[in-house]
VOVEX-779411 format. One record per atom (N, C-alpha, C): x, y, z. Coordinates in steps of 0.1 Angstrom, whole numbers, plus 5000, padded with zeros to 4 digits. Last residue first. Layout:
! VOVEX-779411
XYZ;...
This chain:
! VOVEX-779411
810010909313;810810859324;810210909337;808210799286;808210899297;809010839308;807710749252;808510709264;808510829274;806710809228;805710789239;806410759252;808810809211;808110929213;807110929225;809510539212;810410639218;809710769221;807510439196;807610399210;808410489218;808210549171;806910579177;806910549192;810610439167;810610579169;809210619175;809810169163;810810199173;810610349177;808210189140;807610139153;808510179165;810010279122;808910369125;808310319138;811610049120;812210169125;811110269129;809709879108;810209849122;810909969128;809409989083;808309989092;808709959107;812009969072;811410099075;810310089085;813809719091;813109759079;812409889082;816509839113;815509739108;814909779095;819509859128;818709929118;817809819112;819909789162;820109749149;819109819140;821009989188;819809969180;820309919166;822209959220;822609939206;821309909198;822610199247;821910089240;822410079226;824810309273;824510299258;823610179256;826110369297;824910439293;824310419279;829410299286;828410319297;827310409293;831310209270;829910219264;828910239275;833710169282;833610279272;832310289265;832809829289;833809939290;833710039279;829409759292;830609729285;831509849287;826909809303;828009759312;829309729305;825309889282;825709989292;826709939302;824109769261;825609769262;826209849273;821309599253;821909689264;823409669264;819609609224;820709549231;821309649241;816009579220;817309639217;818409569224;813009469211;814209429218;815409489212;809709549216;810909589208;812109549216;807309529229;807609429220;808809459211;806909709248;806309749235;806709639225;808409609269;806909609271;806209649258;810909669258;810509529259;809009519261;811009939263;810909889249;810509749249;811409939291;810209999284;810009949270;813909829293;812709759298;811409809293;815410029281;815409889276;814209819280;815010239298;814510249284;814510109278;816110139322;814710179322;814210179307;818810109313;818009999318;816510019318;819610379305;819510269296;818710149300;818910679310;818710569318;818510439309;819810859289;819910899303;819810769313;822010709264;820710759269;820810789284;823810669234;823910699249;822610769253;823810419210;823210539215;823310559230;825010279181;825110289195;824710419200;823310139155;823610269161;823810249176;824009929126;823509959139;823910089145;825509849105;824109849104;823409859117;828410079104;827809949104;826309959102;829510309109;829910249096;829310109095;828210579128;828210439125;828610409111;828510799156;828610779141;828810629139;826210779183;827610769178;827610739163;824210999198;824110889188;825510889181;823711109231;824611099219;824310979211;821611129248;822711219250;823611219238;818111129249;819311079242;820411179243;816011259260;816711159268;817911089261;815011409239;815611479251;816411379260;815611329205;814911299218;815711359230;817211369183;816211469187;815511449200;818611139177;819311259183;818411369188;816810979164;817210949177;817811069185;816711109139;815511109147;815811079162;819311049129;818811189131;817611199140;819210769129;820210849137;819810989140;817210719110;817010679124;818010759133;818510819087;817310879091;817010849106;820810659085;820910799086;819710869091;819510399083;820510429094;820610579096;818110419059;817410409072;818310449083;820310409041;819410519041;818610529054;821410159048;822210279050;821310409050;819209989041;819709999055;820510119058;819110029013;817910069022;818410079037;821609929006;821210069003;820110119012;821409669014;822409749020;822009899018;819309578997;819109569011;820109669018;820509608972;819309688975;819109688990;822609418974;822909558972;821709648975;821009178976;821909218987;822309368986;819909188950;819009188962;819909238974;822109158934;821309288933;820509298946;823208908936;823909018943;823009148943;822508628931;821508738932;822108858940;824308438934;823808458921;822808568920;824708438961;825808498953;825408508938;822508288969;822608438972;823608508963;823208038959;822008108954;822008258957;825407988975;825607998960;824408068954;824207969000;825208078997;825408098982;822607748997;822007879000;822907988997;824607548993;823507578983;822907708985;826007549017;826707579005;825707618994;823907469035;824607599036;825207639023;823407219026;822307319025;822907459026;825807079031;825407099017;824307209016;827907239057;827007139051;826507179038;831107259066;830107349060;829207249052;832807059076;832407169085;831307259079;833806789073;832706839066;832006959074;836106749091;836106709077;835006779068;837007029111;836306909110;836206879095;840407179107;838907189107;838307049107;843107149104;842507139117;841007129117;843707189077;844307079084;843607049097;842607419070;842107299064;842607179071;844207599085;842807599087;842207459083;846707549073;846507509087;845007509090;846107659047;846607519049;846307469063;845707929054;844607849049;844907699050;848407999060;847407999071;846207919066;849407969034;850007889045;849007889057;848108149018;847908009016;848407919027;846908419039;847908359031;847608209029;843308479039;844608479045;845608419035;840008519049;840908549038;842308559044;837108349058;838408399062;839308409050;833608349065;834808349056;836008399062;830808159076;831808269078;832908249068;827508079080;828708069071;829608189072;824708009090;826007999097;827207979087;822108039082;822907919076;824307909082;821008259095;820508119098;821308009092;822008489083;822508449096;822108299100;821808609058;821808459059;822408419072;821908859046;820708819052;820608669054;824208989037;823608889029;822308829034;824909159058;824409219046;823709119037;825208919079;824709059080;824109099067;826208659075;825108679084;824508819084;828308589060;827108599053;825908629062;831408759068;830308669071;829108689061;835008769073;833708829069;832608719071;838308839084;837108749084;835908839080;841708819075;840508899075;839208809075;844808799089;843608719086;842508819086;848308839084;847008899084;845908799080;850908769081;850308749094;848908799095;851808849056;851508709058;850908679071;851009119039;851209079053;850808939055;850609139011;851609219017;852009179031;848508979005;849808948999;850909019006;846409119019;846808979022;848208939017;845409369016;846709359021;847209219023;842709349009;843609388999;845109389003;841409299033;841809179025;842709219013;840409519044;841809499046;842309369039;838109679022;838409569030;839909559032;837510039023;837909919016;838309809026;834710209037;836110179038;836410049030;832110249040;832710309028;834210269027;830109979053;831210079054;831610129040;828609759050;827909889054;828809999055;830209549046;829409589035;828609719038;831509499071;832209579061;831309619049;830909359094;830009469089;830509549078;832809179099;831509129098;830509239092;835709169098;834909269090;833509219088;838309159119;836909109118;836109209111;841509089115;840609199113;839209149109;844008959133;842808929127;841909049127;847408899132;846408999134;845108959126;849808699148;848708699138;847808819142;852808879159;851908769158;850908779147;854209119164;854908999160;854108869159;853409429151;853009329160;853609189155;854309609130;855109599142;854609479151;852709609107;854109619105;854909589118;850209599118;850609489109;852109489107;850209849131;850209719139;850609599131;850010009109;851210019118;851309899127;847609929099;848809899091;850009909100;845910039118;845909889116;847209849108;846410309114;846710249127;846810099126;845510359088;846910379092;847310319105;842810289089;843710209083;845210229086;840910309119;841710389109;842810299103;838010109120;839310139125;840110209115;834610239119;835810179113;837110209121;832110199145;833110279137;834110189130;830410059162;830010089149;831010159140;830509949188;830610099187;830210139172;830709689197;829409739195;829409889191;832209629167;831009589174;831409599189;833709829141;833709769154;832409749160;834209739107;833609829117;833509759131;836509579126;836309699119;835409679107;838309459153;836909449147;836709579140;841109259160;840509389158;839209369150;843209059180;841909069173;841409219172;846208909178;845609039181;844309039173;847908629190;846908679181;846408809187;850108579207;850108509194;849008569184;852408659229;851208729223;851008669209;854708559239;853508469240;852208539235;856508769237;856608649227;855508559228;854209039242;855308959246;855508849236;852609359244;853009239236;854309169242;852109599256;851509479262;851909349256;853209769238;853809759251;853309639259;851409749217;852809699215;853509679229;849209869229;849109729224;850509669223;850210129233;849810049244;849709899240;850710209206;851810209216;851410119228;848010199195;849110119190;850210109200;845010179204;846110249210;847410169206;842310189180;843410109187;844510199192;839510399188;840610359179;841610279187;837310529201;837210389197;838210349186;837610759213;836910769200;837010629193;839010689236;837610729238;836910749225;840810389225;840710529229;839310569231;840410059238;840410149228;840510289233;842309869263;841109949259;841410039247;843409559260;844009699259;842809789254;843709259277;842809359271;843409499271;844708929271;845109059276;844209169269;843708609281;843408729273;843908859279;844908269279;844708399286;844408509276;843207979271;844208079267;843908209274;841507759272;842407779283;843607869279;839507749254;840707679250;841807699261;837607909266;837307769264;838607689261;838908159263;838708099277;838407949276;838808199236;840108189242;839908119256;836108229232;836808119225;838108099232;835608459248;835008339251;835708219245;837108659234;837508619248;836908489252;835808659210;837208639210;837608589224;833108709215;833508579213;835008549212;832508989218;832808909230;833308769227;833909259201;833109139200;833509039211;834709539223;834809459210;833909339211;836009829239;834909739236;834909669223;838909609239;837509639243;837309789241;840809439221;840809589224;839309629227;843009159229;841709219224;841709359228;845408909224;845109049228;843909099222;846008589238;845608679227;845408819233;848808379249;847608459251;847208539238;850408069260;850208189251;849008269255;850007889282;851307949278;851108079271;847607769284;848307809297;849707859294;847807629251;847107649264;848007669276;849207809225;849407699234;848707719247;847707909195;847907939210;848107819218;847307849168;848407939172;848707949187;845107679165;846207659157;847507729163;843107769183;843707629185;844907609176;842608019173;843208009187;843807869189;841607959148;842808039149;843408019163;839307819155;840407749149;841707819150;837708019166;838107909174;839307839168;837308189144;838008239156;838508129165;835908019127;837208069123;838008119135;833607979142;834507869139;835907909135;832608239140;833008189153;833808069152;831708279115;833008339118;833508289132;830107969105;830108099111;831508149113;831907729098;830607729104;830407859112;833907859071;833707799083;832207809088;836307869045;834907879049;834607799061;839008049032;838607949041;837107979045;841108149005;839708159012;839508029020;843108128988;843308218999;842008239007;842307978967;843207918976;843507998988;840908148951;840108058959;841007988970;842408478951;842408338946;841608248956;840208758952;841308688958;841208548952;837908918948;839108938940;840308878947;835408878958;836408948967;837808968960;834108758936;833508878943;834508958951;835608548928;835308658919;834808778925;835508398952;836808448947;836608558937;832908298954;833408408963;834608478958;833108108934;832108218933;832508328942;835007938945;835207998932;834308118930;833807858969;835007938969;835308008956;831707688958;831407818965;832607908966;833307488947;832407568939;832007698945;834707388970;835407458959;834507538950;834607288997;833607378992;834107458979;835907089009;836707219008;835807319000;834206869010;834906919023;835607049022;831106858995;832506888992;833206939005;829006649016;829306769008;830806769005;827906309013;828606409020;829006529011;824606229002;826006229000;826706339009;821906279006;822406149011;823906139010;820406478996;821306509007;822006389013;818906378976;819506508974;820506548984;818306128981;817406228987;817806368983;818705808969;818905948966;817806028973;820305558988;819005608982;819005758981;822605489002;822605488987;821405548981;824005649029;822805579025;822705589009;827605589031;826405679030;825205589027;830205489033;829105439041;827905519042;832005569014;831805659026;830705609035;832205418991;833405438999;833205509012;830705378968;830505288980;831705298989;829305518942;830105558953;829805468965;829305498908;829005428920;829905468931;830305668888;828905638888;828405578901;832505958890;832205818891;830705788891;835106198888;833806158886;833606008886;837406328913;837006288900;835606258899;839206218940;838906338932;838606298918;839206078972;838906058957;838506188951;839806188996;840706098991;840506078976;837706349004;839006419001;840006328995;835606179008;835506278997;836806348994;836506039030;836305969017;836306069006;839106219048;837706179046;837606109032;841506199071;841306199056;840006139053;842606409096;841706309092;841506319077;846106509096;844706539097;843906419092;848606489118;848206419106;846606429105;850506739133;849206679131;849106609118;852706899135;853006749134;851706679132;851607149138;852507129127;852706979125;850307099162;849507129150;850407109137;852307079180;851406959178;850606979165;853507339179;854207219174;853307099171;851507609167;851807519178;852507389172;852907869148;852007759149;852407659160;854908059144;853808089154;852907969156;856507969124;857107979138;856008009148;854807989102;855207859108;855707859122;854908259097;853608199102;853908069108;857708429112;857008359101;855808289106;859708699121;858508629124;858008559111;
């Protein structure tokens, strides 16, 4: 298996759009090549289409060359591009392992790509033998989420590595919640596995969900195809600026993560003490999946108190569960006070 052998023929043959900012590299005083408004607003020029300044900063943080980094309009763009690069509509399929992040299936469905689902084990780990048994030559991408959404647990590295050794397609490890985990990022294996793509985001630990910035770490060959298929200016100037400012203040992010982890442990212990709570699942993320006696009733009760949780009770292997994001200390106190007053 090679990456090139997995790429759709039309993508390999694609001649990408050449933007004005990608054709000229260097400095100049007068730019009259891109039909921009010439009056200075700070935003009248197109942004760097490959976001090199931002990638250089991220490179030092994740300890990967900038050439192994792709930036997208949220991780959702990364997911969408992967499916378009590797999956032939009505021919190929992806494999997901429910319960998991719902956008893998949605993005595949939009692209007219079938989805094979292989349930996780009851302790939310991938069933390697079952995944491989479901694999065919048309199995182009396997999506894994670690820490997993909505269950909160890390995937065991030994199981992921076995899949990396045996699965004949692209494996995506979605690490949106990695900053809350004690487990190392799978990006450390990029050089070892050319079929590995690791995604991360600025939406969670960095507190920048509003700027929509996702990251992908992969081989230079996969990054080449990302850049070939993406829109010319997929990450806007305001997003790049906000991310650079955040990366210059990593202490704030570290402090936030520390507080969230401390609050996570406290809220988990307090939740477990309620009589209507059957189980609080261990979490390596910034949320707690919690099994309760009557999830719909409790959800509606919390709504009346101005508190919005996430009902996951209809998701396979999450029956009876609500998902609580760990909030600020005062928000967590408000949640617990409401739960103390809850009467079924």
